[in-house]
C-alpha positions as CSV (number, residue, x, y, z in Angstrom):
1,X,117.9,88.1,109.9
2,X,118.2,88.1,106.2
3,X,114.7,89.4,105.7
4,X,113.3,89.4,101.8
5,X,114.1,92.6,101.1
6,X,118.1,92.0,102.3
7,X,117.8,88.1,99.9
8,X,116.8,89.9,97.1
9,X,118.7,93.1,96.3
10,X,121.7,90.0,96.8
11,X,120.1,88.1,94.3
12,X,118.8,85.3,95.5
13,X,115.4,83.6,94.7
14,X,113.5,82.9,98.3
15,X,111.3,79.7,98.6
16,X,108.2,82.7,99.3
17,X,109.0,84.1,96.2
18,X,109.1,80.9,94.5
19,X,105.5,80.6,95.9
20,X,104.3,83.5,94.9
21,X,105.8,83.5,91.7
22,X,104.0,80.4,91.3
23,X,100.6,81.3,92.3
24,X,100.5,84.6,90.5
25,X,102.0,82.8,87.0
26,X,104.9,84.9,87.1
27,X,108.7,84.2,86.9
28,X,110.5,83.7,89.7
29,X,113.1,87.1,88.9
30,X,109.8,89.3,88.0
31,X,109.5,88.7,91.8
32,X,112.9,88.7,92.9
33,X,113.7,92.0,91.5
34,X,110.1,94.1,92.7
35,X,110.5,92.7,96.2
36,X,114.1,94.2,96.0
37,X,112.7,97.7,94.2
38,X,109.7,97.6,97.2
39,X,107.1,97.5,94.5
40,X,106.6,94.1,95.9
41,X,106.4,92.7,99.7
42,X,106.0,89.4,101.0
43,X,104.9,89.4,104.4
44,X,106.6,86.0,106.3
45,X,107.5,86.0,109.3
46,X,109.6,83.2,109.9
47,X,107.5,82.3,113.2
48,X,104.7,82.0,110.9
49,X,105.1,78.4,110.3
50,X,101.7,77.8,108.6
51,X,101.6,80.6,106.2
52,X,101.3,80.3,103.3
53,X,103.0,83.2,101.4
54,X,101.4,86.0,99.1
55,X,103.3,88.9,97.1
56,X,101.1,92.1,97.4
57,X,102.1,94.6,94.8
58,X,102.7,95.6,91.1
59,X,102.1,93.3,88.7
60,X,100.0,90.9,91.2
61,X,96.8,89.6,92.0
62,X,95.1,92.5,94.1
63,X,95.0,91.5,97.4
64,X,91.8,91.2,100.0
65,X,92.3,91.8,104.1
66,X,89.7,91.4,106.6
67,X,89.6,92.6,109.6
68,X,88.6,91.2,113.2
69,X,89.3,90.6,116.6
70,X,88.0,90.5,120.3
71,X,86.5,93.5,121.3
72,X,85.7,95.7,124.3
73,X,82.2,95.6,124.4
74,X,82.1,91.5,122.4
75,X,84.1,89.1,124.3
76,X,83.0,86.0,121.8
77,X,86.8,84.7,121.2
78,X,84.5,81.4,119.5
79,X,82.5,83.6,116.8
80,X,86.1,85.0,116.0
81,X,87.4,82.3,115.0
82,X,83.8,81.5,112.7
83,X,84.9,84.9,110.7
84,X,88.3,83.1,110.6
85,X,87.2,79.8,108.7
86,X,84.9,82.5,107.1
87,X,88.1,84.2,105.5
88,X,89.9,81.1,104.6
89,X,86.6,79.5,103.0
90,X,85.8,82.7,101.2
91,X,89.4,83.3,99.6
92,X,90.7,86.2,101.8
93,X,94.3,86.6,101.6
94,X,95.3,87.7,105.2
95,X,94.2,88.6,107.9
96,X,94.7,92.2,110.8
97,X,93.9,90.9,114.5
98,X,92.5,94.3,116.0
99,X,92.0,92.3,119.8
100,X,91.6,95.1,122.2
101,X,90.4,93.7,125.2
102,X,90.6,90.1,127.0
103,X,92.9,87.6,126.0
104,X,94.5,89.4,122.9
105,X,98.3,87.4,122.5
106,X,97.1,84.1,123.2
107,X,94.1,84.4,120.6
108,X,96.8,86.0,118.2
109,X,99.3,83.4,119.0
110,X,96.4,80.7,118.6
111,X,95.9,82.8,115.1
112,X,99.2,82.2,113.9
113,X,99.7,78.7,114.6
114,X,96.3,77.7,113.0
115,X,95.5,80.7,110.0
116,X,97.8,80.2,106.8
117,X,97.1,83.8,105.5
118,X,99.9,86.7,107.1
119,X,98.3,88.0,110.0
120,X,98.5,91.5,110.9
121,X,98.2,93.7,113.8
122,X,98.2,97.6,115.2
123,X,100.4,97.4,118.3
124,X,98.8,100.6,119.8
125,X,95.3,98.8,120.0
126,X,97.0,96.1,122.3
127,X,99.2,98.6,124.1
128,X,96.5,99.9,126.6
129,X,94.9,96.9,127.8
130,X,98.5,95.0,126.9
131,X,100.4,96.8,129.8
132,X,97.8,98.2,131.7
133,X,97.9,101.4,131.5
134,X,96.3,104.9,131.3
135,X,97.0,106.2,127.4
136,X,98.8,109.3,128.8
137,X,101.1,106.5,131.0
138,X,102.3,105.1,127.8
139,X,105.9,105.6,127.3
140,X,107.9,104.7,124.0
141,X,109.7,102.2,125.7
142,X,106.6,100.4,126.5
143,X,105.2,100.9,122.6
144,X,107.9,99.4,121.3
145,X,108.1,96.8,123.7
146,X,104.5,95.7,122.8
147,X,105.6,95.8,118.7
148,X,109.0,93.6,120.0
149,X,106.0,90.9,121.8
150,X,103.9,90.8,118.4
151,X,107.1,90.3,116.4
152,X,108.4,87.8,118.2
153,X,104.8,86.0,118.6
154,X,104.6,85.3,114.6
155,X,103.1,88.4,112.7
156,X,104.1,89.2,109.4
157,X,102.9,92.8,109.3
158,X,102.4,95.6,111.7
159,X,100.2,98.8,111.2
160,X,102.2,101.7,112.8
161,X,101.0,105.4,112.4
162,X,104.4,106.4,112.4
163,X,104.2,109.7,109.7
164,X,101.4,110.9,112.1
165,X,104.2,113.4,113.7
166,X,104.1,117.0,114.7
167,X,104.3,119.0,111.4
168,X,101.5,116.7,110.3
169,X,99.5,117.2,113.5
170,X,100.2,121.1,113.6
171,X,98.6,121.0,109.6
172,X,96.0,119.2,110.6
173,X,95.0,121.8,113.8
174,X,95.3,124.9,111.6
175,X,93.2,123.7,108.5
176,X,90.2,121.6,110.7
177,X,88.3,118.9,109.2
178,X,84.2,118.5,109.1
179,X,84.6,114.4,110.3
180,X,88.4,115.6,112.8
181,X,90.8,112.0,112.9
182,X,88.4,108.1,112.0
183,X,91.5,106.3,112.2
184,X,91.5,104.4,115.8
185,X,95.3,105.0,115.9
186,X,95.5,108.2,115.2
187,X,92.9,109.1,117.6
188,X,95.4,107.6,120.0
189,X,98.2,109.1,119.1
190,X,96.7,112.6,119.1
191,X,95.1,112.0,122.1
192,X,98.6,111.6,123.0
193,X,100.3,114.2,121.6
194,X,98.0,116.2,123.4
195,X,98.3,115.4,126.2
196,X,102.2,115.7,126.7
197,X,102.9,117.8,124.0
198,X,106.2,115.1,123.2
199,X,105.9,114.2,119.0
200,X,105.3,110.7,118.2
201,X,106.6,108.1,119.3
202,X,106.9,106.0,117.0
203,X,108.3,108.4,114.5
204,X,111.1,109.8,117.0
205,X,112.8,106.1,117.5
206,X,111.4,105.5,113.9
207,X,114.3,103.8,114.0
208,X,114.6,101.6,116.8
209,X,111.4,100.5,115.6
210,X,112.9,99.3,111.9
211,X,115.2,97.4,114.3
212,X,113.1,95.8,115.9
213,X,111.0,94.8,112.1
214,X,114.0,93.3,111.0
215,X,115.1,91.7,113.4
216,X,111.9,89.1,113.0
217,X,111.3,89.9,109.2
218,X,108.3,91.7,109.7
219,X,106.8,94.5,106.6
220,X,105.5,97.6,108.1
221,X,102.2,99.2,106.8
222,X,102.8,102.4,107.3
223,X,98.9,103.7,108.6
224,X,97.4,106.6,107.5
225,X,96.1,108.5,110.7
226,X,94.8,110.9,108.7
227,X,92.6,109.4,106.0
228,X,89.5,111.5,105.0
229,X,86.4,110.3,107.1
230,X,84.0,111.8,104.9
231,X,83.9,112.8,100.9
232,X,84.1,116.0,102.3
233,X,87.9,115.2,103.8
234,X,89.4,113.6,101.5
235,X,93.1,114.0,100.0
236,X,92.9,117.2,102.2
237,X,96.3,119.0,103.8
238,X,96.1,116.7,106.3
239,X,96.4,113.5,105.0
240,X,98.3,114.7,102.1
241,X,100.6,116.4,104.3
242,X,101.0,112.3,106.4
243,X,102.1,110.9,102.7
244,X,104.3,113.5,102.2
245,X,105.8,111.9,105.6
246,X,104.8,108.4,104.9
247,X,107.3,109.0,101.2
248,X,109.9,109.8,103.6
249,X,109.6,106.8,106.1
250,X,109.5,104.0,102.8
251,X,112.7,104.7,102.4
252,X,113.9,104.9,105.2
253,X,112.4,101.5,106.1
254,X,113.7,100.2,102.9
255,X,117.6,101.4,103.7
256,X,116.7,99.5,106.7
257,X,115.7,96.1,105.2
258,X,112.3,96.7,105.9
259,X,109.5,95.8,103.7
260,X,106.8,98.3,103.1
261,X,103.3,98.8,102.4
262,X,101.4,101.9,102.8
263,X,97.8,102.6,103.2
264,X,95.2,105.3,102.6
265,X,91.9,106.0,102.2
266,X,89.5,106.1,103.6
267,X,86.1,108.2,102.3
268,X,86.6,109.9,98.4
269,X,84.2,111.0,96.3
270,X,84.9,108.7,93.2
271,X,86.3,111.3,90.6
272,X,89.1,110.8,93.1
273,X,90.2,108.0,93.5
274,X,92.5,107.3,90.7
275,X,94.5,110.3,91.0
276,X,94.9,109.6,94.7
277,X,96.2,106.3,93.9
278,X,98.3,108.1,91.7
279,X,99.5,110.7,93.9
280,X,101.0,107.9,96.6
281,X,102.6,105.4,93.7
282,X,104.5,108.8,93.0
283,X,105.3,109.9,96.9
284,X,105.9,107.5,98.2
285,X,108.1,105.5,94.9
286,X,105.7,102.8,94.3
287,X,105.0,101.0,97.5
288,X,102.7,98.7,97.6
289,X,99.2,100.7,98.6
290,X,97.0,99.3,101.0
291,X,93.1,100.8,100.5
292,X,90.4,100.8,102.9
293,X,87.5,100.8,100.4
294,X,87.5,104.1,99.4
295,X,84.1,104.5,100.3
296,X,82.7,106.6,97.4
297,X,79.4,108.0,99.3
298,X,79.2,108.9,103.1
299,X,74.9,107.6,103.0
300,X,75.5,103.6,102.5
301,X,74.5,102.6,106.3
302,X,74.0,99.1,106.3
303,X,75.8,99.2,102.6
304,X,79.0,100.1,102.8
305,X,80.1,97.1,101.4
306,X,78.9,98.3,98.0
307,X,80.1,102.2,98.4
308,X,83.6,100.4,99.6
309,X,83.5,98.1,96.5
310,X,82.7,100.9,94.2
311,X,85.5,103.0,95.0
312,X,87.9,99.7,95.7
313,X,87.2,98.7,92.1
314,X,87.9,102.5,90.7
315,X,91.3,102.2,93.2
316,X,92.9,99.1,92.8
317,X,92.6,99.3,89.0
318,X,94.4,102.8,89.5
319,X,96.8,101.1,91.5
320,X,95.8,100.4,94.7
321,X,97.6,96.7,95.9
322,X,95.8,95.4,98.5
323,X,92.1,96.4,99.7
324,X,90.6,96.8,103.0
325,X,87.2,94.4,103.4
326,X,84.2,96.5,104.3
327,X,81.3,94.8,105.5
328,X,77.3,96.0,106.0
329,X,78.0,96.4,109.8
330,X,80.4,99.9,109.1
331,X,79.8,102.6,110.9
332,X,77.3,100.3,113.1
333,X,78.8,97.7,115.1
334,X,81.0,94.9,115.0
335,X,80.4,92.6,112.3
336,X,79.1,89.2,112.9
337,X,80.1,86.1,110.8
338,X,77.6,86.8,108.0
339,X,78.2,90.1,107.8
340,X,82.2,89.4,107.1
341,X,81.1,86.3,104.8
342,X,79.2,90.0,102.4
343,X,82.3,92.2,103.2
344,X,84.7,89.2,101.8
345,X,82.8,88.8,98.5
346,X,82.1,92.4,97.9
347,X,85.7,93.2,98.1
348,X,86.8,89.9,95.7
349,X,84.1,90.9,93.1
350,X,86.2,94.4,93.4
351,X,89.8,93.4,93.2
352,X,88.8,90.6,90.4
353,X,87.1,93.6,88.6
354,X,90.0,95.5,89.0
355,X,92.6,92.4,88.0
356,X,90.5,92.0,84.5
357,X,91.4,95.6,83.6
358,X,95.1,95.1,84.8
359,X,95.6,92.4,82.9
360,X,96.4,90.4,85.5
361,X,98.2,87.1,84.1
362,X,94.5,84.8,84.1
363,X,92.1,87.0,85.4
364,X,90.1,86.2,82.9
365,X,90.5,82.3,82.7
366,X,87.4,81.9,85.4
367,X,85.2,83.8,83.6
368,X,85.5,82.5,80.5
369,X,84.5,79.3,82.1
370,X,81.3,80.6,83.6
371,X,80.6,82.4,80.1
372,X,81.5,78.9,78.9
373,X,79.2,77.1,81.6
374,X,76.4,80.0,81.2
375,X,76.0,78.8,77.6
376,X,74.9,75.5,78.4
377,X,73.5,76.1,81.5
378,X,75.4,74.2,83.4
379,X,74.5,74.9,87.2
380,X,77.0,73.0,88.5
381,X,79.9,74.4,86.5
382,X,78.9,77.7,87.5
383,X,78.5,77.3,90.9
384,X,82.2,76.2,91.1
385,X,83.3,78.9,89.3
386,X,81.3,81.8,91.0
387,X,83.2,83.6,94.2
388,X,80.1,82.8,96.6
389,X,79.1,79.4,95.3
390,X,77.5,78.4,98.5
391,X,74.9,82.0,97.9
392,X,73.9,81.5,94.1
393,X,73.3,77.7,95.4
394,X,71.3,79.4,97.8
395,X,69.3,81.5,95.9
396,X,69.1,79.3,93.0
397,X,66.8,76.6,95.3
398,X,64.6,79.8,96.7
399,X,62.5,79.4,93.4
400,X,63.4,76.2,91.0
401,X,62.1,76.5,87.8
402,X,59.7,73.5,86.1
403,X,62.0,73.2,82.6
404,X,65.5,71.7,83.0
405,X,68.2,73.9,81.9
406,X,66.0,77.4,82.9
407,X,65.8,79.3,85.6
408,X,62.6,81.0,86.8
409,X,63.3,84.4,85.3
410,X,62.9,83.8,81.9
411,X,61.9,79.6,82.0
412,X,61.4,78.1,78.2
413,X,61.8,81.6,76.8
414,X,65.8,81.5,78.6
415,X,67.9,82.7,75.9
416,X,70.8,80.0,76.3
417,X,67.9,77.1,76.4
418,X,66.5,78.2,72.6
419,X,69.8,79.1,71.1
420,X,71.7,75.7,72.3
421,X,68.2,73.5,71.0
422,X,67.9,75.5,68.1
423,X,71.6,74.6,67.3
424,X,71.3,71.3,67.8
425,X,68.5,70.5,65.7
426,X,65.7,71.4,67.8
427,X,62.1,73.0,66.4
428,X,61.1,75.5,69.4
429,X,57.7,75.6,70.1
430,X,56.6,77.5,73.2
431,X,53.1,76.3,73.4
432,X,54.1,72.9,73.6
433,X,57.1,70.6,74.3
434,X,59.8,70.7,71.8
435,X,59.5,68.6,69.5
436,X,62.4,66.9,67.5
437,X,62.4,68.0,63.8
438,X,63.6,65.3,61.7
439,X,63.2,66.9,58.3
440,X,63.9,70.5,58.9
441,X,66.8,72.1,59.0
442,X,67.2,74.8,62.1
443,X,68.0,77.4,60.0
């Protein structure tokens, strides 16, 4: 298999690179150079024939990921398909199928067959149910077999917590934490390693893992088992120790012709976010950085899509390339379809704000169109520009204005309406109907 990074290093521009270049308003050579250097990844398993390729990395639009999937408590595939539809409609770029119970392979295969977004998985989640074995009885061959099955199905990228090795485990046990380990995959590996006394099989057999990923051109997303689950634990010894290991694994993957994305925090105080992004880019050689939030406070329960959007905007403006959405249901329950919608929009706001700050090509274009439509009080054009025009229409319809070209916030005192009428040669009299002035100039 000639992977995207293999082709780029050979000086070849693939069809996927051309597509990304066109979508990003970049020259195809810019994309090829970025992929060759590892600054850009294009997850694109050849089996995923419905894929609309996206680029993730430096100089590109900040991407948004949606998590969904069938859980052990809620076996509701139709609800998950609603979430897929919402993800496509409201502009997500990738979906991580975190299914861990029931017919996970059927759902995953159907998702890959139907969905144009990049599809990712966490094989560790699926291993227990897929193999029908207790956690502690899983072997390295078992886990690599699940990775191979996901790759053969057409998964574009996989989260593998390979950096959580015995050195990092010892650091965690020695330095301790307030909230311990909050990564699901990390906690499973922690339990396995503590019970068996063995090394993390994904770390111990990393070269074999890379052979499977290279064979199917699957991008490895190096998971952050030690991301802080509270602002108290952010950028601590455990998280930093793992980040050092992830930097080493990044170069090993590149040497094997496998594209890399590195995952990051987590919970993190606002004043630490920018520095953490720079630390990751330095230690992981400018590989694309994929972050969950980060959530900048721990008390936003029910509103964590907002706490994550605040952190995500700063993170992306400071170098993060890819934001994983957070919904209002974070820390509470499996999100429903409406939670997914709110999480996507909040995260897209954060990503877009960062793109403006980073001067991503044409990022401001839609904002300028919106501003022009607002000046003219053209509601339909505003709805077209909005990230969620449907929600904007719903809100306006709740309180329709009496006068055209206004809303119920200001009514006839609308600043845009007043200035527009004066500029058009109309007199503005808020006590009566505005009258056409035929004898006076408006100035």
